mmCIF file as gemmi writes it, N, C-alpha and C atoms, coordinates in Angstrom:
data_model
loop_
_atom_site.group_PDB
_atom_site.id
_atom_site.type_symbol
_atom_site.label_atom_id
_atom_site.label_alt_id
_atom_site.label_comp_id
_atom_site.label_asym_id
_atom_site.label_entity_id
_atom_site.label_seq_id
_atom_site.pdbx_PDB_ins_code
_atom_site.Cartn_x
_atom_site.Cartn_y
_atom_site.Cartn_z
_atom_site.occupancy
_atom_site.B_iso_or_equiv
_atom_site.pdbx_formal_charge
_atom_site.auth_seq_id
_atom_site.auth_asym_id
_atom_site.pdbx_PDB_model_num
ATOM 1 N N . MET Axp A 1 ? 141.628 30.267 -55.709 1 0 ? 1 A 1
ATOM 2 C CA . MET Axp A 1 ? 142.391 30.725 -56.516 1 0 ? 1 A 1
ATOM 3 C C . MET Axp A 1 ? 143.537 31.335 -55.903 1 0 ? 1 A 1
ATOM 4 N N . LYS Axp A 2 ? 144.741 30.719 -56.775 1 0 ? 2 A 1
ATOM 5 C CA . LYS Axp A 2 ? 145.969 30.9 -56.436 1 0 ? 2 A 1
ATOM 6 C C . LYS Axp A 2 ? 146.541 32.675 -56.957 1 0 ? 2 A 1
ATOM 7 N N . ASN Axp A 3 ? 147.552 32.592 -56.539 1 0 ? 3 A 1
ATOM 8 C CA . ASN Axp A 3 ? 147.738 34.03 -56.39 1 0 ? 3 A 1
ATOM 9 C C . ASN Axp A 3 ? 149.574 34.496 -56.347 1 0 ? 3 A 1
ATOM 10 N N . LYS Axp A 4 ? 150.059 35.484 -56.519 1 0 ? 4 A 1
ATOM 11 C CA . LYS Axp A 4 ? 151.319 36.089 -56.222 1 0 ? 4 A 1
ATOM 12 C C . LYS Axp A 4 ? 151.937 36.999 -55.46 1 0 ? 4 A 1
ATOM 13 N N . ILE Axp A 5 ? 150.681 37.081 -54.706 1 0 ? 5 A 1
ATOM 14 C CA . ILE Axp A 5 ? 151.045 38.451 -53.67 1 0 ? 5 A 1
ATOM 15 C C . ILE Axp A 5 ? 152.306 38.542 -52.835 1 0 ? 5 A 1
ATOM 16 N N . LYS Axp A 6 ? 152.672 37.693 -52.552 1 0 ? 6 A 1
ATOM 17 C CA . LYS Axp A 6 ? 153.519 37.411 -51.655 1 0 ? 6 A 1
ATOM 18 C C . LYS Axp A 6 ? 154.986 37.501 -52.608 1 0 ? 6 A 1
ATOM 19 N N . VAL Axp A 7 ? 154.771 36.893 -53.589 1 0 ? 7 A 1
ATOM 20 C CA . VAL Axp A 7 ? 155.767 37.321 -54.587 1 0 ? 7 A 1
ATOM 21 C C . VAL Axp A 7 ? 156.013 38.917 -54.694 1 0 ? 7 A 1
ATOM 22 N N . PHE Axp A 8 ? 154.752 39.275 -55.142 1 0 ? 8 A 1
ATOM 23 C CA . PHE Axp A 8 ? 154.863 40.422 -55.548 1 0 ? 8 A 1
ATOM 24 C C . PHE Axp A 8 ? 155.293 41.709 -54.092 1 0 ? 8 A 1
ATOM 25 N N . ARG Axp A 9 ? 154.603 41.167 -53.275 1 0 ? 9 A 1
ATOM 26 C CA . ARG Axp A 9 ? 154.979 42.019 -51.93 1 0 ? 9 A 1
ATOM 27 C C . ARG Axp A 9 ? 156.696 42.399 -51.989 1 0 ? 9 A 1
ATOM 28 N N . ALA Axp A 10 ? 157.369 41.095 -52.173 1 0 ? 10 A 1
ATOM 29 C CA . ALA Axp A 10 ? 158.333 40.923 -51.515 1 0 ? 10 A 1
ATOM 30 C C . ALA Axp A 10 ? 159.175 41.672 -52.725 1 0 ? 10 A 1
ATOM 31 N N . MET Axp A 11 ? 158.903 41.864 -53.599 1 0 ? 11 A 1
ATOM 32 C CA . MET Axp A 11 ? 159.475 42.115 -55.161 1 0 ? 11 A 1
ATOM 33 C C . MET Axp A 11 ? 159.445 44.384 -54.77 1 0 ? 11 A 1
ATOM 34 N N . HIS Axp A 12 ? 158.466 44.394 -54.158 1 0 ? 12 A 1
ATOM 35 C CA . HIS Axp A 12 ? 158.057 45.26 -53.634 1 0 ? 12 A 1
ATOM 36 C C . HIS Axp A 12 ? 158.102 46.322 -51.815 1 0 ? 12 A 1
ATOM 37 N N . ASN Axp A 13 ? 159.136 45.166 -51.599 1 0 ? 13 A 1
ATOM 38 C CA . ASN Axp A 13 ? 159.429 45.46 -50.053 1 0 ? 13 A 1
ATOM 39 C C . ASN Axp A 13 ? 158.411 46.127 -49.313 1 0 ? 13 A 1
ATOM 40 N N . LEU Axp A 14 ? 157.042 45.366 -49.771 1 0 ? 14 A 1
ATOM 41 C CA . LEU Axp A 14 ? 155.913 45.493 -48.81 1 0 ? 14 A 1
ATOM 42 C C . LEU Axp A 14 ? 155.529 44.649 -47.683 1 0 ? 14 A 1
ATOM 43 N N . THR Axp A 15 ? 155.116 45.064 -46.093 1 0 ? 15 A 1
ATOM 44 C CA . THR Axp A 15 ? 154.378 44.009 -45.317 1 0 ? 15 A 1
ATOM 45 C C . THR Axp A 15 ? 153.384 43.69 -46.14 1 0 ? 15 A 1
ATOM 46 N N . GLN Axp A 16 ? 152.808 42.624 -44.984 1 0 ? 16 A 1
ATOM 47 C CA . GLN Axp A 16 ? 150.907 42.198 -45.597 1 0 ? 16 A 1
ATOM 48 C C . GLN Axp A 16 ? 150.467 43.746 -44.998 1 0 ? 16 A 1
ATOM 49 N N . ASP Axp A 17 ? 150.838 43.948 -43.49 1 0 ? 17 A 1
ATOM 50 C CA . ASP Axp A 17 ? 150.373 45.105 -43.33 1 0 ? 17 A 1
ATOM 51 C C . ASP Axp A 17 ? 150.045 46.685 -43.863 1 0 ? 17 A 1
ATOM 52 N N . ALA Axp A 18 ? 151.347 47.089 -44.947 1 0 ? 18 A 1
ATOM 53 C CA . ALA Axp A 18 ? 151.475 47.858 -45.47 1 0 ? 18 A 1
ATOM 54 C C . ALA Axp A 18 ? 150.444 47.847 -46.717 1 0 ? 18 A 1
ATOM 55 N N . LEU Axp A 19 ? 150.144 46.75 -47.278 1 0 ? 19 A 1
ATOM 56 C CA . LEU Axp A 19 ? 149.397 46.576 -48.49 1 0 ? 19 A 1
ATOM 57 C C . LEU Axp A 19 ? 148.37 46.736 -48.024 1 0 ? 19 A 1
ATOM 58 N N . ALA Axp A 20 ? 148.206 46.09 -46.925 1 0 ? 20 A 1
ATOM 59 C CA . ALA Axp A 20 ? 146.55 46.002 -46.364 1 0 ? 20 A 1
ATOM 60 C C . ALA Axp A 20 ? 146.269 47.191 -46.09 1 0 ? 20 A 1
ATOM 61 N N . GLN Axp A 21 ? 146.684 48.275 -45.485 1 0 ? 21 A 1
ATOM 62 C CA . GLN Axp A 21 ? 146.402 49.724 -45.053 1 0 ? 21 A 1
ATOM 63 C C . GLN Axp A 21 ? 146.528 50.646 -46.59 1 0 ? 21 A 1
ATOM 64 N N . GLU Axp A 22 ? 147.201 50.4 -47.994 1 0 ? 22 A 1
ATOM 65 C CA . GLU Axp A 22 ? 146.952 50.846 -48.941 1 0 ? 22 A 1
ATOM 66 C C . GLU Axp A 22 ? 145.749 50.431 -49.307 1 0 ? 22 A 1
ATOM 67 N N . MET Axp A 23 ? 145.403 49.402 -49.457 1 0 ? 23 A 1
ATOM 68 C CA . MET Axp A 23 ? 144.315 48.876 -50.215 1 0 ? 23 A 1
ATOM 69 C C . MET Axp A 23 ? 142.704 48.806 -49.194 1 0 ? 23 A 1
ATOM 70 N N . GLY Axp A 24 ? 143.059 49.164 -48.096 1 0 ? 24 A 1
ATOM 71 C CA . GLY Axp A 24 ? 141.957 49.51 -47.399 1 0 ? 24 A 1
ATOM 72 C C . GLY Axp A 24 ? 141.176 48.259 -46.633 1 0 ? 24 A 1
ATOM 73 N N . VAL Axp A 25 ? 141.911 47.44 -46.321 1 0 ? 25 A 1
ATOM 74 C CA . VAL Axp A 25 ? 141.514 46.001 -45.712 1 0 ? 25 A 1
ATOM 75 C C . VAL Axp A 25 ? 142.144 45.677 -44.711 1 0 ? 25 A 1
ATOM 76 N N . ALA Axp A 26 ? 142.056 44.664 -44.065 1 0 ? 26 A 1
ATOM 77 C CA . ALA Axp A 26 ? 142.511 44.431 -42.598 1 0 ? 26 A 1
ATOM 78 C C . ALA Axp A 26 ? 143.918 43.426 -43.043 1 0 ? 26 A 1
ATOM 79 N N . ARG Axp A 27 ? 144.9 43.411 -42.036 1 0 ? 27 A 1
ATOM 80 C CA . ARG Axp A 27 ? 146.045 42.675 -42.609 1 0 ? 27 A 1
ATOM 81 C C . ARG Axp A 27 ? 145.503 40.997 -43.058 1 0 ? 27 A 1
ATOM 82 N N . GLN Axp A 28 ? 144.452 40.924 -42.13 1 0 ? 28 A 1
ATOM 83 C CA . GLN Axp A 28 ? 143.955 39.235 -41.842 1 0 ? 28 A 1
ATOM 84 C C . GLN Axp A 28 ? 143.464 38.862 -43.138 1 0 ? 28 A 1
ATOM 85 N N . THR Axp A 29 ? 143.036 40.204 -43.876 1 0 ? 29 A 1
ATOM 86 C CA . THR Axp A 29 ? 142.584 39.79 -45.294 1 0 ? 29 A 1
ATOM 87 C C . THR Axp A 29 ? 143.213 39.817 -46.443 1 0 ? 29 A 1
ATOM 88 N N . ILE Axp A 30 ? 144.346 40.226 -46.535 1 0 ? 30 A 1
ATOM 89 C CA . ILE Axp A 30 ? 145.977 39.835 -47.191 1 0 ? 30 A 1
ATOM 90 C C . ILE Axp A 30 ? 146.371 38.532 -47.19 1 0 ? 30 A 1
ATOM 91 N N . LEU Axp A 31 ? 146.826 38.36 -45.599 1 0 ? 31 A 1
ATOM 92 C CA . LEU Axp A 31 ? 146.995 37.235 -45.377 1 0 ? 31 A 1
ATOM 93 C C . LEU Axp A 31 ? 146.196 36.098 -45.791 1 0 ? 31 A 1
ATOM 94 N N . ALA Axp A 32 ? 144.653 36.201 -45.667 1 0 ? 32 A 1
ATOM 95 C CA . ALA Axp A 32 ? 143.672 34.88 -45.819 1 0 ? 32 A 1
ATOM 96 C C . ALA Axp A 32 ? 143.91 34.726 -47.803 1 0 ? 32 A 1
ATOM 97 N N . ILE Axp A 33 ? 144.085 36.261 -48.148 1 0 ? 33 A 1
ATOM 98 C CA . ILE Axp A 33 ? 144.174 35.811 -49.717 1 0 ? 33 A 1
ATOM 99 C C . ILE Axp A 33 ? 145.21 35.526 -50.196 1 0 ? 33 A 1
ATOM 100 N N . GLU Axp A 34 ? 146.837 35.476 -49.629 1 0 ? 34 A 1
ATOM 101 C CA . GLU Axp A 34 ? 147.575 34.885 -50.18 1 0 ? 34 A 1
ATOM 102 C C . GLU Axp A 34 ? 147.612 33.355 -49.61 1 0 ? 34 A 1
ATOM 103 N N . LYS Axp A 35 ? 146.771 33.056 -48.336 1 0 ? 35 A 1
ATOM 104 C CA . LYS Axp A 35 ? 146.703 31.567 -48.576 1 0 ? 35 A 1
ATOM 105 C C . LYS Axp A 35 ? 146.044 30.608 -48.963 1 0 ? 35 A 1
ATOM 106 N N . GLY Axp A 36 ? 145.143 31.501 -49.901 1 0 ? 36 A 1
ATOM 107 C CA . GLY Axp A 36 ? 144.229 30.581 -50.81 1 0 ? 36 A 1
ATOM 108 C C . GLY Axp A 36 ? 142.839 30.519 -50.003 1 0 ? 36 A 1
ATOM 109 N N . LYS Axp A 37 ? 142.697 31.19 -48.86 1 0 ? 37 A 1
ATOM 110 C CA . LYS Axp A 37 ? 141.882 30.964 -48.089 1 0 ? 37 A 1
ATOM 111 C C . LYS Axp A 37 ? 140.039 31.669 -48.198 1 0 ? 37 A 1
ATOM 112 N N . TYR Axp A 38 ? 140.62 32.866 -48.971 1 0 ? 38 A 1
ATOM 113 C CA . TYR Axp A 38 ? 139.759 33.925 -49.603 1 0 ? 38 A 1
ATOM 114 C C . TYR Axp A 38 ? 139.936 34.528 -50.803 1 0 ? 38 A 1
ATOM 115 N N . ASP Axp A 39 ? 138.893 34.314 -51.701 1 0 ? 39 A 1
ATOM 116 C CA . ASP Axp A 39 ? 139.253 34.957 -52.949 1 0 ? 39 A 1
ATOM 117 C C . ASP Axp A 39 ? 138.397 36.361 -52.691 1 0 ? 39 A 1
ATOM 118 N N . PRO Axp A 40 ? 139.597 37.215 -53.348 1 0 ? 40 A 1
ATOM 119 C CA . PRO Axp A 40 ? 138.896 38.914 -53.144 1 0 ? 40 A 1
ATOM 120 C C . PRO Axp A 40 ? 138.057 39.351 -54.124 1 0 ? 40 A 1
ATOM 121 N N . SER Axp A 41 ? 137.177 40.161 -53.981 1 0 ? 41 A 1
ATOM 122 C CA . SER Axp A 41 ? 136.422 40.852 -54.857 1 0 ? 41 A 1
ATOM 123 C C . SER Axp A 41 ? 137.051 41.214 -55.919 1 0 ? 41 A 1
ATOM 124 N N . LEU Axp A 42 ? 136.509 41.472 -57.346 1 0 ? 42 A 1
ATOM 125 C CA . LEU Axp A 42 ? 137.096 41.756 -58.237 1 0 ? 42 A 1
ATOM 126 C C . LEU Axp A 42 ? 137.527 43.135 -58.541 1 0 ? 42 A 1
ATOM 127 N N . ASP Axp A 43 ? 137.551 44.009 -57.654 1 0 ? 43 A 1
ATOM 128 C CA . ASP Axp A 43 ? 137.378 45.546 -57.355 1 0 ? 43 A 1
ATOM 129 C C . ASP Axp A 43 ? 138.955 45.409 -56.529 1 0 ? 43 A 1
ATOM 130 N N . LEU Axp A 44 ? 138.882 44.649 -55.821 1 0 ? 44 A 1
ATOM 131 C CA . LEU Axp A 44 ? 140.003 44.478 -54.612 1 0 ? 44 A 1
ATOM 132 C C . LEU Axp A 44 ? 141.427 43.819 -55.786 1 0 ? 44 A 1
ATOM 133 N N . ALA Axp A 45 ? 141.077 42.49 -56.312 1 0 ? 45 A 1
ATOM 134 C CA . ALA Axp A 45 ? 142.036 42.262 -57.31 1 0 ? 45 A 1
ATOM 135 C C . ALA Axp A 45 ? 142.635 42.962 -58.054 1 0 ? 45 A 1
ATOM 136 N N . PHE Axp A 46 ? 142.066 43.916 -58.915 1 0 ? 46 A 1
ATOM 137 C CA . PHE Axp A 46 ? 142.281 44.935 -59.644 1 0 ? 46 A 1
ATOM 138 C C . PHE Axp A 46 ? 142.859 46.021 -58.946 1 0 ? 46 A 1
ATOM 139 N N . LYS Axp A 47 ? 142.855 46.44 -57.975 1 0 ? 47 A 1
ATOM 140 C CA . LYS Axp A 47 ? 143.267 47.395 -56.849 1 0 ? 47 A 1
ATOM 141 C C . LYS Axp A 47 ? 144.918 46.771 -56.404 1 0 ? 47 A 1
ATOM 142 N N . ILE Axp A 48 ? 144.596 45.422 -56.05 1 0 ? 48 A 1
ATOM 143 C CA . ILE Axp A 48 ? 146.062 44.877 -56.051 1 0 ? 48 A 1
ATOM 144 C C . ILE Axp A 48 ? 146.983 44.705 -57.268 1 0 ? 48 A 1
ATOM 145 N N . ALA Axp A 49 ? 146.669 44.523 -58.094 1 0 ? 49 A 1
ATOM 146 C CA . ALA Axp A 49 ? 147.438 44.192 -59.748 1 0 ? 49 A 1
ATOM 147 C C . ALA Axp A 49 ? 147.811 46.092 -60.081 1 0 ? 49 A 1
ATOM 148 N N . ARG Axp A 50 ? 147.089 46.598 -59.763 1 0 ? 50 A 1
ATOM 149 C CA . ARG Axp A 50 ? 147.294 47.985 -60.005 1 0 ? 50 A 1
ATOM 150 C C . ARG Axp A 50 ? 148.54 48.674 -59.024 1 0 ? 50 A 1
ATOM 151 N N . ARG Axp A 51 ? 148.62 48.339 -57.694 1 0 ? 51 A 1
ATOM 152 C CA . ARG Axp A 51 ? 149.191 48.736 -57.128 1 0 ? 51 A 1
ATOM 153 C C . ARG Axp A 51 ? 150.743 48.454 -57.39 1 0 ? 51 A 1
ATOM 154 N N . PHE Axp A 52 ? 151.007 46.937 -57.987 1 0 ? 52 A 1
ATOM 155 C CA . PHE Axp A 52 ? 152.175 46.364 -58.178 1 0 ? 52 A 1
ATOM 156 C C . PHE Axp A 52 ? 152.391 47.035 -59.683 1 0 ? 52 A 1
ATOM 157 N N . GLY Axp A 53 ? 151.609 47.839 -60.185 1 0 ? 53 A 1
ATOM 158 C CA . GLY Axp A 53 ? 151.908 47.82 -61.916 1 0 ? 53 A 1
ATOM 159 C C . GLY Axp A 53 ? 151.699 47.111 -62.588 1 0 ? 53 A 1
ATOM 160 N N . VAL Axp A 54 ? 150.602 45.788 -62.97 1 0 ? 54 A 1
ATOM 161 C CA . VAL Axp A 54 ? 150.766 44.535 -63.777 1 0 ? 54 A 1
ATOM 162 C C . VAL Axp A 54 ? 149.188 44.327 -63.999 1 0 ? 54 A 1
ATOM 163 N N . ASN Axp A 55 ? 149.388 43.212 -64.953 1 0 ? 55 A 1
ATOM 164 C CA . ASN Axp A 55 ? 147.891 42.9 -65.005 1 0 ? 55 A 1
ATOM 165 C C . ASN Axp A 55 ? 147.306 41.841 -64.093 1 0 ? 55 A 1
ATOM 166 N N . ILE Axp A 56 ? 146.149 41.868 -64.165 1 0 ? 56 A 1
ATOM 167 C CA . ILE Axp A 56 ? 145.465 41.003 -62.961 1 0 ? 56 A 1
ATOM 168 C C . ILE Axp A 56 ? 146.124 39.463 -63.09 1 0 ? 56 A 1
ATOM 169 N N . ASN Axp A 57 ? 145.918 39.301 -64.206 1 0 ? 57 A 1
ATOM 170 C CA . ASN Axp A 57 ? 146.487 37.548 -64.667 1 0 ? 57 A 1
ATOM 171 C C . ASN Axp A 57 ? 147.817 37.549 -64.063 1 0 ? 57 A 1
ATOM 172 N N . ASP Axp A 58 ? 148.769 38.453 -64.322 1 0 ? 58 A 1
ATOM 173 C CA . ASP Axp A 58 ? 149.901 38.09 -63.33 1 0 ? 58 A 1
ATOM 174 C C . ASP Axp A 58 ? 149.722 38.039 -61.742 1 0 ? 58 A 1
ATOM 175 N N . VAL Axp A 59 ? 148.981 38.417 -61.4 1 0 ? 59 A 1
ATOM 176 C CA . VAL Axp A 59 ? 148.797 38.189 -59.632 1 0 ? 59 A 1
ATOM 177 C C . VAL Axp A 59 ? 147.991 36.978 -59.187 1 0 ? 59 A 1
ATOM 178 N N . PHE Axp A 60 ? 146.983 36.524 -59.873 1 0 ? 60 A 1
ATOM 179 C CA . PHE Axp A 60 ? 145.81 36.027 -59.979 1 0 ? 60 A 1
ATOM 180 C C . PHE Axp A 60 ? 145.369 34.948 -60.958 1 0 ? 60 A 1
ATOM 181 N N . MET Axp A 61 ? 145.646 33.63 -60.647 1 0 ? 61 A 1
ATOM 182 C CA . MET Axp A 61 ? 145.403 32.838 -61.494 1 0 ? 61 A 1
ATOM 183 C C . MET Axp A 61 ? 144.145 31.833 -61.007 1 0 ? 61 A 1
ATOM 184 N N . TYR Axp A 62 ? 143.342 31.428 -62.139 1 0 ? 62 A 1
ATOM 185 C CA . TYR Axp A 62 ? 142.074 30.788 -61.757 1 0 ? 62 A 1
ATOM 186 C C . TYR Axp A 62 ? 142.34 29.465 -61.811 1 0 ? 62 A 1
ATOM 187 N N . ASP Axp A 63 ? 141.739 28.752 -60.623 1 0 ? 63 A 1
ATOM 188 C CA . ASP Axp A 63 ? 142.297 27.133 -60.488 1 0 ? 63 A 1
ATOM 189 C C . ASP Axp A 63 ? 141.118 26.593 -60.663 1 0 ? 63 A 1
ATOM 190 N N . GLU Axp A 64 ? 140.823 26.139 -62.295 1 0 ? 64 A 1
ATOM 191 C CA . GLU Axp A 64 ? 139.511 25.112 -62.43 1 0 ? 64 A 1
ATOM 192 C C . GLU Axp A 64 ? 139.436 24.112 -61.471 1 0 ? 64 A 1
ATOM 193 N N . ILE Axp A 65 ? 138.061 23.538 -61.492 1 0 ? 65 A 1
ATOM 194 C CA . ILE Axp A 65 ? 138.238 22.458 -60.508 1 0 ? 65 A 1
ATOM 195 C C . ILE Axp A 65 ? 137.586 21.037 -61.43 1 0 ? 65 A 1
């Protein structure tokens, strides 16, 4: 799944570590999600979108194979 977490983090001047702490996950989790190596749970995806004040579809794009 593609995402724009890095873009939204930059817009909000947030580090991976700061976002991870707010979400209650490890920094490595945020890194893996950003690189597309890990798909977040639906709950975490919604929490991330809410954190940036946007719709989940603005952050995550489902890549159909």
